[in-house]
N, C-alpha and C positions, 0 to 999 in steps of 0.2 A: 775147550769147554766154552759154550756161548753164554753171554751174560743175560740174565733175566731182566726184562723190562716190564714195568707195572704202570698202569694208568693212575694218575693222581690228579684230582680236581680241586680247584679253589671253590670253597663252599660259600664265599661271601661276595658282596657287590663292591668290594674294595680290592685293590691289588695286594698280593701277599709276596713278600720279598724275603729271601734268606741268603746267607753267605756260608760257604764252606772254605775257610781260609787255606787249609792245607792243600786243597785242590785248585786254589785260585778261581773259585766258582761263585758266581752271583746269579741267582735264578729269580726271575720275576714272573708271577702268575697274574694275568689280567683277571678282572672279575669273572667268575664262573668258568675260567679257562681250564682245559684238561691237557695234560702233557704225559708223555711216556718217559718215565725215569728208571734208572737202573736200581736194582735192589741195594747195591753197594752205596749209591748216593743217598738213598733213604735211610740206611743204617747210619751213615755219617751225619746226616741231618738230625737224626734222633739224639745223637750224643752232643750236638751243639747246644749252647745255652739257649733255651726257649724252643728248641727243635721239637721236643716231645709235645709241647703245648700246640705248636703249629700243626703237627700231624694229628693231634686229637681234636682240636677245635676249629681249625680253619682250612686245612687241607684234608681231603678224603682219599685214602689209599683204597683203590677199588678191588684189590685182591685180598680176600678174607685171611688167608694164612699169613701173608706179609703184615697186614694190619694188626693181627693178634700178636705177632712177633714184636711189633713196634709199640705195644702197650695199649692198644685199643681193646677193651673188653669184648669177648666174643658175642655176648648178649647185645651189646650196643651196636655192633656191626650188623647183626641180623635185624635190627630195628631201625633207629633213626639215623645212624651214621651213613648209611648208603642212600638216604633220601635224596631226591632231586626236586626241581620246581613242580613237576607234574604230580608227584606224590604229596607234596605240601598242599597244593591246590585241592587235591582229593580229600585230604584230611580236614581242611578248613571248610569245604563245602558239603561233603557227603558223610564222612566217617563220624563215629561216636566221639563225644567230648572226652571220654577217658583216654583215647589214643592221643588226642592233643595234649591232655594233661601230662601223660607219661613223657611225651616229646619235650614239653617245656621243663620237666624235671630232670631228664636224663640226656637230652640231645646235645651235641656239640654247639658251641656259641654261634658258629656259622649257620647252622640249621635254625636255631632260635631267631637269629636276625632275619633269615629268609621267611620264617613263619610270620613275623611282624610285618615285613615288607609286603608279602602277598596278602595278608589280611587287610591291609590298607588299600592295596591296588584292586583287590576283588570286592572291597567294601562288603565284607561278610555280613550277612543279615542276622546271624545267630548272636543275640545279645549275651547269652551265657558264655560263648566262646570269646567274645570281646572282653568280658569281665575277667575270665580266666587268664587271658593273656596279660591283662593289667595286673592281676593279683600275683602272677608268677614272675613277671619281668619288670613291673613298674612302668611300662609303656602304656599310655592311654590311647587305645586304638580309636575310640569314639572321637576324641579330640583330633587325632591325626587325620581321620577321614573328613571331619568338618573343615579342617584347615586346607586339605586338598581340594575340597569342593569350592571353598572361597577363592583359592588360587586359580582354579579353572574358570570360575566366573569372571574374575578380574582379567585374566588373559583373553577371554571371550569378548569382554567389553572393549578392550584395547583394539582388537581386530575389527570390531564393528565401526569404530570411529572413521569418518571420512578423511582422506588425506588433506592436509592443510595447504591452502593456496595463499599467495601474497595478494593483498588488496591494493597496495600502492606499488608503483613501479619505480625503478631508480630514476632520478632526475638527470643524472649525468649520463650521456650516451657518447660513445666514441664512434666516429665514422671511419670506415676503412678506406684508405686511398687506393687500395688494390695493388699497391707496390710495396715491396719490402726493401728497407734500406738497412744496411749493416754498418 
């Protein structure tokens, strides 16, 4: 019987690390990294302390049947759980505000963090969506965008400065005799 492998992706812009001591296994997911993991390993992770939270909020199991077996509600899997950056961008820029509101109420923490990150990066123009994000998460997207603009301006000003040159030269000079003595 061949072992079934399932794609699992880190939903966050931070590393996710877990241990399964009985298998002497330590797994590290880089930000947004996807890996193929055995179903057996996922089941063992689910029963580790904090494992269910990792599988629900920070790692996305891309197989619906396995995700449901591991405690992800079927309705959540069909909606926000399987979102990626492209879908978040579409929701922020094109979709109805109700879809964003549902995501902020029901999505895993990793997706909510991605929504906030992309709202700032895209500098979404819809004030109602900015206010909704602040109301649901407590994160002030308006202030975050303003801070990002100020940072970019400061970096731009630093790049525009001319390189500094010395105005006075050193008074002591050494002459080379052309010969090396050891």
